[in-house]
C-alpha positions in Angstrom: 5.6 83.6 23.7 6.8 82.7 27.1 5.1 84.1 30.2 8.2 86.1 31.2 8.5 87.7 27.7 4.8 88.5 27.6 4.9 90.1 31.0 7.9 92.3 30.1 6.2 93.4 26.8 3.0 94.3 28.7 5.1 96.2 31.3 6.9 98.2 28.6 3.7 98.9 26.8 2.0 100.0 30.0 4.8 102.5 30.8 4.7 103.9 27.2 1.0 104.1 27.1 0.6 105.5 30.6 3.1 108.3 30.1 1.4 109.2 26.8 -2.2 108.8 27.7 -2.4 109.2 31.4 -4.2 106.0 32.2 -5.6 102.6 31.0 -2.7 100.1 31.0 -2.3 100.1 34.7 -3.8 96.7 35.0 -0.5 95.1 33.8 0.2 94.5 37.4 -2.4 91.8 38.2 -2.6 92.5 41.9 -3.4 96.2 41.4 -6.4 95.9 39.1 -7.7 99.3 38.3 -6.4 101.1 41.3 -3.6 102.9 39.6 -5.8 104.0 36.7 -8.3 105.4 39.2 -5.6 107.4 41.0 -4.3 108.8 37.7 -7.8 109.8 36.5 -9.1 111.3 39.7 -6.2 112.5 41.8 -2.9 112.7 40.0 -2.0 115.6 37.7 -0.5 114.6 34.3 3.0 115.7 35.4 2.9 113.0 38.1 2.1 110.1 35.8 5.7 109.4 35.2 6.3 108.9 38.9 3.7 106.2 39.0 5.3 104.6 35.9 8.7 104.7 37.5 7.4 103.4 40.8 5.7 100.4 39.2 8.6 99.8 36.9 11.2 99.8 39.7 8.9 97.7 42.0 8.2 95.3 39.2 11.9 94.7 38.6 12.5 94.0 42.3 9.5 91.7 42.7 10.5 89.7 39.6 13.7 88.5 41.2 12.0 87.4 44.4 11.5 83.7 45.0 8.5 82.0 43.4 6.7 81.3 46.7 7.0 85.0 47.7 5.5 86.2 44.4 2.6 83.7 44.8 2.0 84.9 48.3 2.0 88.6 47.2 -0.7 87.9 44.5 -3.0 86.3 47.1 -2.3 88.4 50.2 -4.7 91.4 50.8 -2.1 93.2 53.0 0.5 92.9 50.3 -1.9 94.3 47.7 -2.8 97.1 50.1 0.9 97.9 50.6 1.5 98.2 46.9 -1.5 100.5 46.7 -0.2 102.6 49.6 3.2 102.8 47.8 1.4 104.0 44.6 -0.3 106.9 46.5 3.0 107.8 48.1 4.8 107.7 44.8 2.4 110.1 43.2 3.3 112.6 45.9 7.1 112.0 45.8 9.0 115.2 45.2 12.4 113.7 44.3 13.9 110.6 42.7 15.6 109.8 46.0 12.3 109.8 47.9 10.7 107.6 45.2 13.6 105.2 45.5 13.0 105.0 49.3 9.3 104.4 48.8 10.0 101.5 46.4 12.6 100.1 48.9 10.1 100.3 51.7 7.4 98.5 49.7 9.8 95.8 48.6 10.9 95.3 52.2 7.3 94.9 53.3 6.5 92.5 50.5 9.4 90.3 51.6 8.2 90.2 55.2 5.7 87.5 54.8 6.1 86.2 58.4 5.2 89.6 59.9 1.7 91.0 60.4 0.3 93.1 57.6 -0.1 96.1 60.0 3.6 96.1 60.8 4.6 95.9 57.1 2.4 98.8 56.2 3.2 100.8 59.3 6.8 101.5 58.2 5.7 103.0 54.9 3.0 105.0 56.7 5.5 106.4 59.1 8.0 107.3 56.3 5.3 109.2 54.4 4.8 111.3 57.5 8.4 112.4 57.5 10.0 115.2 55.4 13.4 114.6 53.8 15.0 116.7 56.5 13.4 114.7 59.3 14.6 111.5 57.6 18.1 112.9 57.5 17.9 113.9 61.1 16.9 110.3 62.1 19.9 109.1 60.2 22.1 111.4 62.3 20.6 110.0 65.5 21.4 106.5 64.1 25.0 107.6 63.6 25.3 108.8 67.2 23.3 106.0 68.8 25.0 103.1 67.0 28.2 103.9 68.9 26.3 102.9 72.0 25.0 99.6 70.6 27.5 98.3 68.1 30.4 99.1 65.7 30.6 102.5 64.1 28.9 102.5 60.7 31.1 102.8 57.6 31.4 106.2 56.0 28.6 107.0 53.6 29.6 109.9 51.4 26.2 110.3 49.9 24.4 110.6 53.2 27.2 112.8 54.5 26.7 115.2 51.7 22.9 115.2 52.0 23.1 115.8 55.8 25.8 118.4 55.7 24.5 121.5 57.7 24.5 124.8 56.0 26.6 127.7 57.3 24.8 129.7 59.9 25.2 133.4 59.4 23.7 135.0 62.5 22.1 134.4 65.9 18.6 134.5 64.5 19.4 131.7 62.0 21.0 129.7 64.8 17.9 130.0 67.0 15.6 129.1 64.1 17.7 126.1 63.2 17.8 125.0 66.9 14.0 125.3 67.2 13.5 123.5 63.9 15.7 120.6 65.0 14.0 120.4 68.4 10.6 120.3 66.7 11.7 117.6 64.3 13.3 115.6 67.1 10.1 115.8 69.1 8.1 114.6 66.1 10.5 111.6 65.6 10.1 110.8 69.3 6.3 111.1 69.1 6.0 108.6 66.2 8.2 106.1 68.1 11.5 106.5 66.1 13.4 108.1 69.0 13.3 107.7 72.8 14.6 110.0 75.5 17.3 108.4 77.7 17.4 110.2 81.0 20.7 111.1 82.5 20.9 109.4 85.9 23.1 109.9 89.0 23.6 107.8 92.1 22.0 109.1 95.2 23.1 107.8 98.7 20.3 106.3 100.8 20.0 105.7 104.5 17.6 103.9 106.7 15.8 105.5 109.6 18.6 104.4 111.9 21.2 106.1 109.5 22.4 102.8 108.1 23.8 103.3 104.6 22.1 101.1 101.9 22.6 100.6 98.2 22.5 103.9 96.3 19.5 104.8 94.1 19.7 106.0 90.5 17.6 109.2 90.0 17.2 111.4 87.0 19.0 114.7 86.8 17.0 117.9 86.1 18.1 121.2 84.6 17.4 124.5 86.3 14.4 124.9 84.1 12.9 121.7 85.5 13.5 119.7 82.3 15.2 116.3 82.7 18.7 116.0 81.4 19.5 113.3 78.8 19.7 112.5 75.1 17.4 111.3 72.5 18.4 108.0 70.9 17.0 105.9 68.0 14.6 103.1 68.8 14.4 99.7 67.2 11.5 100.9 65.1 13.7 103.8 63.9 16.3 101.3 62.9 13.7 99.2 61.1 12.5 102.2 59.2 16.1 103.2 58.0 16.6 99.5 57.0 13.4 99.4 55.1 14.1 102.5 53.0 17.7 101.4 52.3 19.6 104.0 54.4 21.3 101.2 56.4 22.2 97.7 55.3 21.5 95.9 58.6 20.5 96.2 62.2 23.5 96.7 64.5 24.5 93.9 66.9 23.1 94.7 70.3 20.0 96.6 69.0 17.8 94.3 70.9 18.8 96.2 74.1 17.1 99.4 73.0 13.4 100.2 73.2 11.1 99.1 70.4 9.4 102.5 70.4 
């Protein structure tokens, strides 16, 4: 039997066995050893076993089509192994097929980034796991508004459009709650480095002590409440996250001009 056929048979047997028995065959992925079995036994309820099976099956399919030197690197790189383990824990907590798909895409992206430091590759998955689906959708909205400033307008995405479509607001209380929720989520995205606040500036005339006019100075504008005026915009880290989870296909031209985080 060829190595490929044997591998596929083991994979299929593992999925069947794991769904039925809850553990044991997780070692079919050599780099994981007994990690998945330990998770299933100690931490994961039986109803979540299928998520792990789907995660490993989807990831296995994506890794298999990678170039040989990348697969060899993954098997011997501790950070790649740790990234796969991180993805397994995240998959066990995934609450929707869409979120599971994004976790797999993020792990795949990290496994392909051999030239990057392991911390950076695992950081994207870690940040994504901190976000709710609503916060991820909000980040995508900031991408849509920010990309106009840094490159061509993105093509229409009907799926994301439907997912991000706001619900009808019935009364003032709901509008206030929605506004506060968006502000809290935006502040969180800024805190983790996915957004930055761009101050609104105005030119202010300047004069020397002898009243000679000099070049104007750009100063921030403040609201009556004392808060600076401006808009939040997506950072390069925010773009990298959306790219890693498959919500955008590439980084817009000109993105190097925006902050990293």
